[in-house]
N, C-alpha and C positions, 0 to 999 in steps of 0.2 A: 477457461475464460482468459483471454488475453488482457493483461493489465499493465501496459506500459505507462499509461497516463490516466490518472483519476483526478477529475476536476471538481473542486468544491464550489457550491453555489448556496447562498444563504436561503434557508427554508421559507423566510418571510418575503422572498422576492421571486414570486411565481413568473413574473415578466422575464426573468433571465433563465428560466428552466430550458426553454426551447433553444435559445442561443448556446447554452451550455452543451445540450445534446448534440448540436450541430457543429461544435467546435473542432471535431476530430478526435476528441478524447475517447479512450477505449471505455471509460466508465464515468458516470457523474456521481458525485457524493452530495446529496441534499443534506445541509447542516442544520440541525436542530440546537447545536450547542453554542460555541463561542461567538459565531457571527449574528446570533439572534439575541436581542435584549429580552429579559425576563417577562416584560409586559407584552412581548410579541410571541411568546411560545405557542399560545394557542392558535394564533393566526398562521403560524409556520407549520404546525401540525396539520391543520385543515388544508392548506395549500399543498402540502406534501401528499397527503392521502388523495386529494383530488387528482393530482399529477400521476400518481402511481396506479390509479384506477383506469387510466387510458392507455393508448399504445406507447410503447417505449422503443424508440430507435436504437437505443444502447443500453446496457446494464445500468441499473440506478440503485446505488447504495444510499443509506440513510445514516448519518452520524447522530446518535442519540446522546443525551445528557449523561454524565457519569454517575456511578453508584452514589456517591455522597450527595448528589443534587436533589435526591428525592423526586426527580422528574422523569426518570427512565420509564416507569410503569406506564405513565400516560403517554410518552412518546411511542412506546410499543404498542399500546392499545389503539393508537391512531393509525399506525402504518402497517402492522402485521396482517390485518384483513386483506391487504393488497399484495402481500408477499413481495417486498423488495428483493433485489437481487443479492443483497448483503447488508449486514449491520455493521457499522463502524463504531467501535466502542473506545471512548477516550478514557485516559487515566486508568487503563487496565493494568492489573497486577497479577500477571501469570495466569496459571490455569483456574485458580479460584475465582477470578473476575469472569472469565469466560463461562465457567460452570454456573455462576450467579446469574449471568445474562441469559443463559439458556433456561434456567429455572424461572426467571421472570417472564420470559417468552412463553413457557409452557403454561404459567399461571394466567397470562393474558389470553392465550389461545384457548385454553380449557377445552371447549367442544370442537375446536377447529382440527381438521385433519392435516397431516403432513408435517414435516420437520421445519424447525426454524431456519431462516436464512443463514448461509455461512457468515462467519464473523471475521472482520478485520480489526484486530486489536491495535490501538495506539499504545505501545507497550513500554514506554520509558518516561511518562510524564510526572512520575512521583519517584523520590529516592528509593523507596522499597520496591518498586517495579523492576529497577535494574537487577536486583538479586533474584527476581522470579522469572527472568526471561527463559531459562533452561526448562522451567515447568511447562512451557507452552507445547513441548513435545507430547505431553500427556493428553492434550485436546486437539492434536493436529488434524484429526478427521472433522473437526468442526470449524476449521479455519480455511480462509481463502488466501490468506497472507498475514504478514506481520509488518507493521510500520512502527515509526518512532517519532518523537517530537522533540524539537530543540528550543521551544518557547516556554512552556510550563516548567520544565525541569530546572532551568537556571533560576527562575523566580522562586521555586520551591526550596532551593539551597542558599539563596542569597548571592548568587553569581551576578557580577555586573553584566556580563554578556556571554553568550555561547561561541562567539566568533571573533577571529582576529580581524584586523583592519582590511586585510585582503579578502575576507569572506570565508576563510577556511575556519574549521572549528578548533576551539582551544582543546588542550589535552584531554580533560575530562569528558568532554562531549564527543570528541573523536572516538574515545573508547567505548562510549555508549552506542555510537553509530556502529562500531564494529561488532559489538555484542549482539545487537539487533540482527545484523546481517547473518551472523553465525546461527542465532536462534532460529530464524526463518528457514535457513538451509537444514538445520538439525531436525526441524518439524517437517521438512519436505514441502514447504509451501512458498508462495512468492515473497520475495524480499523487496519491500517498497520503501524507498528513500523519502525523507521528509521533504517539506516544501522549501522552495527558494524564495525568500520574502520580497526581494527587490524585483518588482515587475518590469522596471525600466532597464535593467542591466542585462542585456541580451548576451554579451560576451561573457558575463559572469555566470549565467544560466547555462550556456553551452559548455563551459569548463566544469561546472557542477555535475551536469548530466554525464558528461564524459568520464568524470572520476567514479561516479556511481556505477555506471556500466562496467568500467574497467575492474572495479572491485567485486562485483558479483551481485549487485542489485538488478532486479529485472524490470522495475518500474519506479514510478515517483508520483508523489501527490502534487497537484498544481492549484494555484489560487487565482489564475486569471486565464482566459481563453488564449491569450497571446503567448502563453508559455507551452501550450500543447504541442505545436508543431516541432519545436526544438526537442521537447521530451520524447516524442514519438521517434524522431530521427535518431537520437542518441541511443535509444534502446532497440533499434532495429539493426540487425547485422548488415554491414556494408557488403558490397559486391565482392570487395577484396577479401574480407573475412569469410564469406561464404565459399568463394573459390579455394581458399586455403583449407577451410574445414573439409570441403568434399575431397581435396587432394589427400588429406590424412586419411579419411575413411576409405578412399579407393586404395590407398597404399597397403592398409591392413587387409583389405578384402583380397587383394592380390597375393598377399603373404600370410595366409591364415595361421600358419604354425609359428610366425615370428612374434616375439615379445617385445623386441626393439627393432627400430628401422632407422635408417638415415634418410633426412629429407632436407634439401637445400643447405647441405653442410651441417645440420644439427641432428642430434638424436632425439627420437620421438618414441614414446611408450605408452602403456595403458592409459595414464592420466591425459595425455594429449589427445587420444582418441575419445575418451569420455568428453572432454571440452569441445572437440569437433562435433560430436553428435548433439551436444546441448545447443550449439550454435545453429545447426541445421534444424533442430526442433523449433527454435525460437522463430526462425524464418518462416 
């Protein structure tokens, strides 16, 4: 499943579902959590279930409410009969939260056949979760990716903000971002960067996506359809990158006994070949 862009849409706004699906995003995340008021949860579940029961032009994930909300069971009971393409779990705390969600899904499904949908944990929204990131390797086969959040965590620790004036993260949250990146790669799943909240700042978004792709993220969460094109472009290898990657692969193919080669005045070896193959696979 290609996951460059995953676009959130509020679960109680079914009028926006089709627009989100037509936005060009690789997947839609129908949200039952933060964007839905408590007195609208039932409406959101019903609208989500109805949408899932029909044709889906792109993969549809559902973000359920977190464990401590005591709403997750009802969320799952509403959507699992229609098997969404994935479940987004907010405030996840490592493997134990993933295992808890799977147990909840099994209890809800009971007589239903088949596995629960793959899970995308939002893995850093509590202080304790930061220390549990490495444990996600234990449940990697149940994950479709790992993402992180830069909104709940600062609130949880009393930080005034997670960002500098220029939009970059302050040191504590840059560290959390990096740990998420490594946790995803250690688990062998997609590394999904968090949202860029300023939907009017096109230049800022492009720079943010560029840094994420440079650093090793493979996709990003989006909060508005206007962000999707820039995100997709940023996580799609350019023609220049593809040409260089193919040249690296061709060079090693022509010299199968070589461990190190020279190309364009630079030395290349096995890590460069691995990176080139990754770029060609993403394309």
